C-alpha positions as CSV (number, residue, x, y, z in Angstrom):
1,M,19.0,70.4,-32.0
2,E,19.8,68.1,-34.6
3,Q,20.4,64.4,-33.6
4,M,24.3,64.0,-34.3
5,K,24.7,60.7,-37.3
6,E,26.5,58.3,-36.5
7,I,29.5,57.5,-38.7
8,N,31.1,54.5,-39.3
9,L,34.7,55.4,-39.3
10,L,38.1,52.8,-40.5
11,I,40.6,54.1,-37.6
12,D,44.0,53.0,-37.2
13,I,45.0,53.2,-33.4
14,T,49.1,53.7,-32.6
15,M,50.0,53.6,-29.0
16,S,53.7,53.2,-28.0
17,S,55.9,53.3,-25.1
18,A,59.5,52.7,-24.6
19,Y,58.4,49.1,-23.9
20,N,56.2,48.1,-26.3
21,A,54.2,49.3,-29.7
22,R,51.1,47.9,-31.2
23,V,48.9,49.0,-33.9
24,I,45.1,48.4,-33.4
25,S,42.3,48.3,-36.2
26,C,38.7,48.7,-35.5
27,I,35.6,49.9,-37.2
28,A,32.8,51.3,-34.8
29,V,30.4,53.6,-34.9
30,L,31.3,57.6,-33.3
31,T,29.6,56.7,-30.0
32,Q,31.8,53.3,-29.4
33,I,34.5,55.0,-30.4
34,T,34.2,57.8,-27.9
35,N,33.6,55.1,-25.6
36,F,36.6,53.2,-26.2
37,L,38.7,56.3,-25.9
38,L,37.7,57.1,-22.6
39,L,38.3,53.3,-21.5
40,M,42.1,53.0,-23.4
41,F,43.7,56.6,-23.0
42,Q,44.5,57.3,-19.7
43,K,47.7,59.7,-20.8
44,G,48.5,61.7,-24.0
45,E,48.1,59.7,-27.2
46,Y,48.0,60.2,-30.8
47,I,45.6,58.8,-32.6
48,F,45.4,58.7,-36.6
49,M,41.9,58.2,-38.0
50,K,41.2,58.1,-41.8
51,V,38.2,59.4,-42.9
52,G,37.5,58.9,-46.4
53,K,40.8,60.0,-48.2
54,E,41.8,62.5,-45.6
55,I,43.9,61.5,-42.2
56,W,42.9,63.0,-39.1
57,K,45.7,63.3,-36.3
58,I,44.2,63.6,-32.9
59,Y,45.6,64.3,-29.7
60,V,44.1,62.7,-26.6
61,A,45.6,64.6,-23.9
62,N,43.3,63.3,-21.2
63,V,40.3,60.7,-20.7
64,A,38.1,63.9,-21.1
65,T,39.8,66.4,-23.0
66,F,39.9,66.0,-27.1
67,A,42.3,68.3,-29.3
68,L,42.4,68.2,-33.3
69,K,45.5,69.4,-34.4
70,S,46.7,69.4,-37.9
């Protein structure tokens, strides 16, 4: 089995609700990102990740499910 490479990503994470909106920016390796998401997102949220010149829009349905949406 091929080992997954750790990738440094610049991530802009937007969390909003009726009461507040905030933007968190961080640089972390992929494993740290996964741990962060598992801790932070307890409900459906959209996450925008900038990778090179591409922007990925990810919807986190719950703490265990990740779905990539275009």
